C-alpha positions, 0 to 999 in steps of 0.5 A, a space after each residue: 500499500 502506498 504511503 500517501 502525503 499526510 495533511 500539510 500544515 505548518 510543520 511542512 517548512 520545519 522539515 525543509 529547514 531540518 534537511 537544509 540545516 543537516 546538509 549544510 552541517 554535512 557539506 561544511 564537514 566534508 569540505 574541512 575533511 577534503 582539505 585536511 586529508 590527502 588524495 586517494 591514488 585513484 583520485 590523483 590518477 583521475 586528476 592527471 585525466 583532468 589535466 587533458 580533458 578527453 571524451 574518454 580514458 583507459 579505465 572509465 568514461 570521462 565525467 570524473 575528469 570533466 568534473 575535476 577540471 571544472 572545479 580545479 579551474 575554479 578553486 586552483 590546485 588544491 585538495 578541495 579543487 579536486 573534490 568540490 564537485 564530488 561534495 556538491 553532488 552528494 548534496 544535490 543527490 540528497 535533495 533529489 532523494 527528498 523530491 523523488 520521495 515526494 513525487 512518490 507520495 511521501 510526506 515531507 517528514 519521510 522525504 527528509 528522513 530518506 534524504 538523510 538516511 542516504 547520507 547515513 549509509 556508511 559507504 557515503 559517509 566515508 567517501 562523500 568527500 573523495 572524487 570518483 566516478 561514482 559521484 556523477 553516476 549516483 547523481 545522475 541515476 537519482 536525478 533520472 529517477 526523480 524525473 521518472 517519478 514526476 513522469 509517473 505521476 503526471 504523465 507528461 510525456 516530453 519528460 522523456 527528453 530530460 529522462 534521456 539527457 540525464 541517463 545518457 550523462 549518467 552513462 558518460 559518468 560510469 558504464 554501470 549506469 547502462 543498467 538503468 535503461 533495462 530498469 526503465 523498460 522493466 518498470 514499463 513492462 510490469 507497470 500497465 498504467 505506466 505503459 499505457 500513458 507512455 507515447 513510443 514516439 517520446 520514449 524513442 526520442 529520449 532514448 535517441 537523446 541518451 545515445 547522442 549524449 553518450 556518442 562522444 564516448 563511443 567515437 572516442 573508444 572506436 579510435 582507441 580499440 575500444 579499450 575502456 569497454 574491454 577494461 570494464 566489461 572484460 570482467 564479466 567472462 572470467 570466473 567459474 561458478 562458485 559460492 565463495 564470494 556471495 557471503 562477501 557481497 551480502 555481508 559487505 553491502 550489509 555493512 556499507 549500506 548501514 545495517 539498520 537501513 539494510 533491514 528496512 531495505 530487506 523488509 521492503 524488497 521482501 514486501 515487493 516480491 510478496 504483494 503483487 499490487 503496483 504501488 509507488 514503492 515498487 517503482 524503485 525496485 523495478 528500476 533497481 533490479 537489473 543492476 542488483 540482479 547482475 551484481 548478484 550473479 557476478 558474485 557468483 563468479 567473482 568479488 564485487 567491489 564494495 562501490 559498484 552498487 552505489 548508484 542504487 544507494 539513493 533508492 535503497 534509502 528511500 525503500 528503507 524509509 517507506 518500510 520504516 514508516 510501516 514499522 513505526 508502531 513496532 517499538 523494537 523496530 522503531 529503535 532500529 530506525 532511530 539508530 540509523 543516523 547516530 551509526 551512519 553519520 557518527 562513526 564516519 564523523 568521529 574517524 574522519 574528524 580525527 584524522 583531519 584534526 590530526 593534520 591528515 597524519 591518520 590513525 595509529 593503526 592500519 585502516 582503509 584510510 591508509 591509501 590516502 595518507 602520507 603522500 605529500 611527505 613522500 613526494 617531498 622526500 623523492 623531490 630531495 632525492 631527485 635534486 641531490 642526484 641531479 635526475 631530470 624525471 621520475 619514472 614509476 610502475 603504478 598508476 596511483 604513485 604516478 598520479 600522487 607524485 605528479 600532483 605534489 610535483 612543481 612540474 607534473 610532466 616530469 613524472 611519467 609511468 614506465 609501464 602500461 603506457 596505454 593508460 596515458 594516451 592523453 598525456 604524452 611525455 617529452 621524448 627527450 626525457 629518456 635521454 636524461 638521468 632520472 629516478 625510478 620509484 617502485 613500491 617494495 612489493 612490485 620490485 623486479 630487479 631481474 629485468 630492469 637492464 631491459 629498460 636501463 643500462 645504468 641502475 644505482 640503488 639509492 635505498 628505501 624510503 617510506 610513507 608513514 602515519 603516526 610513525 607507522 610505516 604504510 608502505 616502502 618504496 625502493 628508489 633507483 637512479 637510472 640512465 640510458 633508458 630504452 628509446 621508446 620507454 616513455 611511449 611504449 613502456 617497459 615490459 620488465 614490470 608487466 607481470 606485476 599484479 595490477 592494483 585495485 581501483 575505485 
């Protein structure tokens, strides 16, 4: 049964003020955190993309790079300059959750709860200040959902053009957003009323706009051997059937969504499966089903990364909020609902606040924040070694190290990865660099001495340096002075390291 809007009274504006105040506090906290904690290696890699805006890149479609370019142009070469659009998008997504709930018949109190619950999801709480492709992916998915909810309520067919525009921008953000298209078709197939009200002409026009918006990415890929499609969709064919990853997928999402929200989400989805009547709260599961089912199937073949379901998190918050309202007369379940905000906002607030107050030094024990810590001091150490040994450039063998050292370098162009050069078609280095003496910086776990002579005829081991947090070593790096590099090393790369296992990526 749909939860209809309650009678409007003086409390209407109260809930809007509550949401506005909550989002302002959260946004201010995220800006402070963003300015106090170093970049994740993936962020630094995306920042490198933004130095040369393009219609596509090796790993992902280009929206995250465009966003970083825009915010960096406005806010200069700063941590906040990299992350500003990510922070703003979380606030916008929260507002869109609020308005989507209103379109689906919720009252303003329930809509406010859903918007705050979205922010109380632990993945959102811990990563809302980090710039990744998930930020525009989430924002354009929920914005498309909002327009679809209005279309569902009003049957105003020209809205299909807006749906196409936003869905296309979502696909320019992350290929995961392709799954929204099948979700829309599933909703139309299952909702007879919506199907009867839908004009095939307007629906087709919306699809054409989505394709037109996405076409620059298609053209770029066609000119680059479809590299980003092979990179992303190549995951599908690997792995045989196994259940070993299913508990990891289920328990991981249970924690990252927020355990309390997840209970309401499961109850809500179970209700949708049990009852066949079409109602507003079935609209969201229909849109979400293709991506959710695909990831569940993927977990039976390989590991599902924590963030791959993130475009569905706004819908999960809304489904959970609807279900919590149904259980409001149950004292025990009501108490669980009250735990959502303290857990989902309190835990990230305490941990990130501690790290930010420590000047980005991090925690005295190993944590998931370690990849963000200690990069500026490490870059300073490497720059001093470079100057002391008259090295003209810095070579690396990992995209994250490349991005971090380039971000903190006075001249980013002197930092060049000597493997996986296909990642850097947008960033061709000066060919004379290989003729100059340089430094080679390798993570100790990736070090491969056996074949270094294939790339450099002169190699001198300069020792080991560390990336630290609170005096705790996070990672060790081996530094070499190299000269007489292979002539095409900065164009084709050095095959000596290609056997090293690839690192993960957001």
